[in-house]
C-alpha positions, 0 to 999 in steps of 0.5 A, a space after each residue: 500500500 502506498 500513498 497514492 492509494 491511501 485516504 488515511 494520510 495527510 502527507 504525500 512525501 517523505 519528510 526526510 528526503 521527498 520521495 513519494 515511495 512510502 509503503 505502510 508496514 504498521 497500521 495500528 488503526 485509529 487511536 485517541 491522542 496518547 497524552 489526552 487523558 480525560 477529566 471524568 465529566 468529559 467522558 461523553 463528550 466527542 473524543 477525536 481519534 486519528 489513524 495510526 500508521 507507519 510508513 517506511 520510505 522506499 528510497 531512503 528507509 526513514 520510518 514515519 506516520 502517514 497522518 499528522 495531528 497539529 501540534 497545538 492539539 498535542 502540546 499546548 497542554 501536555 501531561 508528561 513530566 520528566 521529573 515523575 520517573 526516578 530514572 530520568 533525573 539520574 540520566 539527565 544529570 549524567 547527560 548535562 555532565 557529559 555535554 559540559 565536560 565534552 563540549 562547553 567552557 564556563 560562560 557558554 550557553 546551552 538551549 534545550 528544545 522542549 525543555 519540559 519542566 527543566 529537569 535536564 537543564 537543572 543538570 547544568 546548574 553546577 557549571 557556570 553556563 548560561 541555561 534556556 529551555 524552549 517548551 511550547 506546552 504552556 502548563 509545563 513551562 510554568 513549572 520550569 520557571 517556577 523553579 528558576 529555569 528561564 524558558 521561552 513558551 514557543 514551538 522551535 522554528 526558524 522564525 523563532 530562531 531569527 527573531 527571538 532567540 539569536 537577538 535576545 540570547 545569541 548563539 549556543 555552544 550547546 543545543 540539546 533536543 532530547 525526545 523531540 526530533 521525533 516529535 516534529 513534522 517538518 524536520 527540515 525546518 526543525 533542522 535548519 533552525 537548530 543549525 542557525 542557532 548553533 555557535 560555529 563550534 557548538 554541538 547539537 545533541 539529539 536523543 530519541 528512541 532508536 528504531 533498530 531497538 524498536 524493531 528487534 524488541 517488537 516495541 511497537 508501542 513506541 509508536 503514538 501520534 506524538 512520534 512522528 518519526 522512528 530514527 535510524 542512523 542510516 537515514 538521518 546521516 545523509 538527511 543532516 548532511 543535506 541540511 549542513 550538519 554532520 553526525 560525527 558521534 552517537 552514544 547508545 542509552 538504555 533509556 525508553 527501551 533503547 535510544 541514541 544520542 546523536 552528536 552533530 556539528 557544523 564541521 562537514 570534514 570532522 571524521 565519524 567516530 568508530 562507534 558511529 561506523 559500527 551501529 550504522 553497520 549494525 542497522 545495515 546487517 539488521 536490514 534497516 534498508 530491506 522491506 522484508 525486515 518491516 513486514 516480519 516486524 508486523 507479524 511479530 507485533 500480531 503475535 505479542 497481540 495474540 499472546 498477551 490477550 490470550 494470557 489477559 483473558 485466561 486470567 480473568 476466566 480464573 477470577 483473577 484481577 488485574 491493574 495497569 502501572 504506568 499511564 504512559 503514552 506507549 501504554 496507551 497505544 498498547 491498550 487501544 490497539 490491543 482492546 484492553 479495557 475496564 473488562 480486564 483492568 481494574 485501574 491504572 496507577 501513576 505517579 504523576 499528579 496530573 494524570 491522576 483522577 482522569 480516564 485513559 484516552 480511548 479505553 477510559 480506564 480509571 488513573 489513580 495514585 499507586 497508593 490505590 495499590 495498597 488499599 485495592 491490590 490486585 492479583 496481577 499488574 501489567 506494566 504498561 510503562 514496561 521500560 521503567 520495569 525494574 524501577 517500578 518493581 522495585 517500588 512495588 516490592 510490598 506488592 510482590 511480597 503480598 503475592 502479587 505478580 507482574 506481567 511485562 507485555 514487551 518483547 513478549 508476554 511473560 509473567 514475573 513472580 
């Protein structure tokens, strides 16, 4: 199926290379926005759903959604806060330390694009550098400002860079975009804007989930409407070169199920690191540029769906009770695509106060504080935020000691006692 025969797409060209040769490989149906948790009083109001389908480009093999939801709909009010997880602040502190020690000096400026609540930028406070966040979500930017992080509440574009950021703040020695590049529809404008903001001797670090990990580990739930692109080094290396940037290094990280931190500079002659060479070759060896790789991935996703639903239905038939843990975006993709509702899950526990006392998108499962697990324990806990599985299971030691069991859905469903 390609673009000319699909009425469910609102793009006609690859975002990376402008090819029209787009091939559907992961159809996940129509879904409500993964971070649009409903207030109980709004449950009877119309809930918009949008196509959630992933295509690869037959020319450059960049993976991307065929349908783009306007960013104003997704990001002006946002319910994901970086500081909620125990692991993320630790990861960000390491991130800031590395960026400063490798690429910065006292007095330099660091700008984070999509800076959320300022969790990463706070990691730069021990160093003598200027700190600036750019965060379009008004409610989240307010949290950052309350913590002393100067934040511009706008979407990151060339216009913003030319008219506001450079005139007011100057160029940045370090630019960071953490889990945002994949969220951008017009990656050409975004990339050009980042290059303009970057000092001539500066470094831009882009961290996002790696499609190779997604393909290997059946991580289909990495897909949701905010994640417009699914990033490979194979597609991005030539893309960045076309926009005057050189990807010279990469650092794989375990966060979010497997991510890459990619390092870019303006020096197009800077040699590529051995680690980047090696990971590029790993992508090619796996078949990142072969259509059959994507066909097999879809087949495995369907097997995960069949296996997990059989497990959950068998448990319910035995009279067992099940809750979910982690009102994560990935979890909402999973429950919506699999059709997991209140007939299976009693509730979803989550630490974020912004999501508590709301209903999950699409399936309308109540989201509650983790305190409810103590008051109303279940026999099994489905870890929807499985990428933080170790952290959650440590936090829920009391649940386990009382006989509770955990279900990990990815890469293949299994029970942990």
